[in-house]
C-alpha positions in Angstrom: 8.6 -22.5 1.9 10.0 -21.6 -1.5 6.4 -21.4 -2.9 5.4 -19.0 -0.1 8.3 -16.7 -0.9 7.6 -16.8 -4.6 3.9 -16.2 -4.1 4.5 -13.2 -1.8 6.6 -11.5 -4.3 4.5 -9.0 -6.1 3.6 -6.1 -8.2 6.1 -4.7 -10.7 3.3 -3.7 -13.0 4.3 -1.3 -15.8 0.8 -1.3 -17.3 -1.0 2.0 -17.5 -4.6 2.2 -16.4 -7.2 3.7 -18.6 -9.9 4.0 -15.9 -10.5 3.1 -12.3 -13.7 2.7 -10.3 -14.6 6.1 -8.8 -16.4 5.8 -5.5 -17.2 8.0 -2.6 -15.0 8.1 0.5 -15.6 5.2 2.8 -16.3 7.0 6.1 -18.4 4.0 7.1 -15.7 1.5 6.2 -15.9 -1.4 8.7 -12.0 -1.5 9.0 -11.7 2.2 9.6 -12.0 2.0 13.4 -9.5 -0.9 13.6 -6.7 1.2 12.2 -7.7 4.7 13.2 -9.0 4.2 16.7 -7.6 6.4 19.5 -5.4 8.7 17.4 -7.8 9.3 14.5 -8.1 13.0 15.3 -4.3 13.4 14.8 -4.5 11.9 11.3 -5.3 14.5 8.6 -8.7 13.9 7.0 -7.3 13.4 3.5 -5.0 10.7 4.7 -7.8 8.9 6.5 -9.9 9.0 3.3 -7.0 7.6 1.3 -6.6 4.8 3.8 -10.3 4.1 3.8 -10.2 4.0 0.0 -7.4 1.3 0.2 -9.2 -0.6 2.9 -12.4 -0.8 0.8 -10.4 -3.1 -1.5 -9.5 -5.5 1.3 -10.0 -9.1 0.1 -9.8 -8.1 -3.6 -7.8 -10.8 -5.5 -4.4 -9.9 -7.0 -4.3 -9.1 -10.7 -1.2 -7.9 -12.5 -2.0 -4.3 -13.7 -5.4 -4.5 -11.9 -7.1 -1.4 -10.5 -10.7 -2.5 -9.7 -12.6 -4.8 -7.2 -12.2 -7.5 -9.8 -8.4 -7.5 -9.3 -5.7 -5.2 -8.0 -1.9 -5.1 -8.0 0.1 -3.4 -5.3 0.8 -0.1 -7.2 -2.7 -0.1 -8.6 -4.1 -0.2 -5.0 -2.0 2.8 -4.0 -2.5 4.7 -7.2 -6.3 4.4 -7.1 -6.5 5.2 -3.4 -4.6 8.4 -3.8 -6.3 9.3 -7.2 -9.7 9.1 -5.6 -8.7 11.9 -3.3 -7.2 13.9 -6.3 -3.6 13.2 -5.3 -1.4 12.5 -8.3 1.3 9.9 -7.9 3.1 7.7 -10.4 1.4 4.4 -11.3 4.5 2.1 -10.9 5.9 1.2 -7.5 9.6 1.8 -8.5 8.6 5.3 -9.7 6.5 6.0 -6.6 9.7 5.3 -4.6 11.4 8.2 -6.2 8.8 10.8 -5.1 8.2 12.5 -1.8 10.4 12.7 1.3 12.6 9.8 2.3 11.8 8.7 5.9 13.6 6.9 8.7 11.7 4.1 10.2 10.9 6.0 13.4 9.4 8.9 11.3 6.8 6.6 9.5 3.2 7.7 10.0 -0.2 6.7 8.5 -0.4 7.7 4.9 3.3 7.0 4.2 4.4 4.5 1.6 6.6 1.5 2.2 8.7 0.0 -0.6 10.1 -3.4 -1.0 12.4 -5.4 -3.2 11.0 -8.9 -3.3 12.6 -10.3 -6.5 16.0 -12.1 -6.3 16.5 -11.8 -10.1 15.7 -8.0 -10.3 17.4 -5.8 -7.8 14.8 -3.0 -7.9 11.8 -1.9 -6.0 8.8 -3.9 -7.1 6.3 -3.7 -4.2 4.5 -0.9 -2.3 2.2 -0.7 0.7 0.3 2.1 2.4 0.9 2.7 6.2 -2.3 2.5 8.2 -0.8 2.5 11.7 2.5 3.2 13.3 2.7 2.8 17.1 5.8 2.0 19.2 7.6 0.4 16.3 4.6 -1.6 15.1 3.9 -0.6 11.5 0.7 -2.0 9.8 0.3 -1.5 6.1 -2.2 -2.4 3.3 -1.0 -3.9 0.1 -1.8 -6.5 -2.6 0.1 -9.7 -2.7 0.0 -12.3 -5.5 -1.0 -15.1 -3.1 -3.6 -13.4 -0.9 -4.7 -10.3 -2.7 -5.3 -7.0 -0.8 -4.4 -7.6 2.9 -3.1 -5.8 5.9 0.4 -6.9 7.1 2.9 -5.8 9.7 6.5 -4.7 9.1 7.4 -7.0 12.0 6.7 -10.0 9.7 10.2 -11.4 8.9 9.5 -11.6 5.2 8.5 -8.0 4.9 11.1 -6.8 7.3 13.8 -8.5 5.2 12.6 -7.1 1.9 11.9 -3.5 3.1 13.9 -0.9 1.3 12.6 2.6 2.0 9.6 4.6 3.3 8.4 7.9 1.7 5.9 10.6 2.5 4.2 11.8 -0.6 1.8 14.2 1.1 
C-alpha cells in the first residue's frame, strides 16, 4: 500500500518547456464521446477541444518535465492541452493553482482544473488534473500519474478525494 501511495504522488515539475508537439484538434478522438455524450452541446467548443487535446495523450507514460507523447507530467499535460488552443496558463501546477476563479465542488464543470497536495514532506500543491465530466457529484478528470501515466480518474477515489485541495476555472 505504501508503494501505491508513493507511486501515485506526482508532478511538481519546475522545468520549463522549450517546445511541445503541435497537433490539430482531436474532433475524432475515440474518448471524446465517453466524456462528452449527452451534454456536449452545453460545453463550449474551446473547452471540448482542450479536453480532446488532453485525451489524445491518454496512455502516455509519466516523465518528469515531459510535454510530449514520449512522456508527460501532470502540469505538462494541462499546459500543452491549453497551449494548443492558444490559452496561456503557468507551466507549474502550484502556479496554475493561483490563477482563475476558485470554485466550490458543486460549481465544478468540464474544463476546470483540480489541484492536489500528494506529498507528505512538502505541504504545497504538486498535482493537477483537467475535469472532463461533472454529473451529480461524480467528477472525472484526466491527469498524469507517476505509476500509470496519463489516465482518467474520479474524485470519488479515496486517494484523490483525500488529497484534493482546490478547483479553479481558468477560462
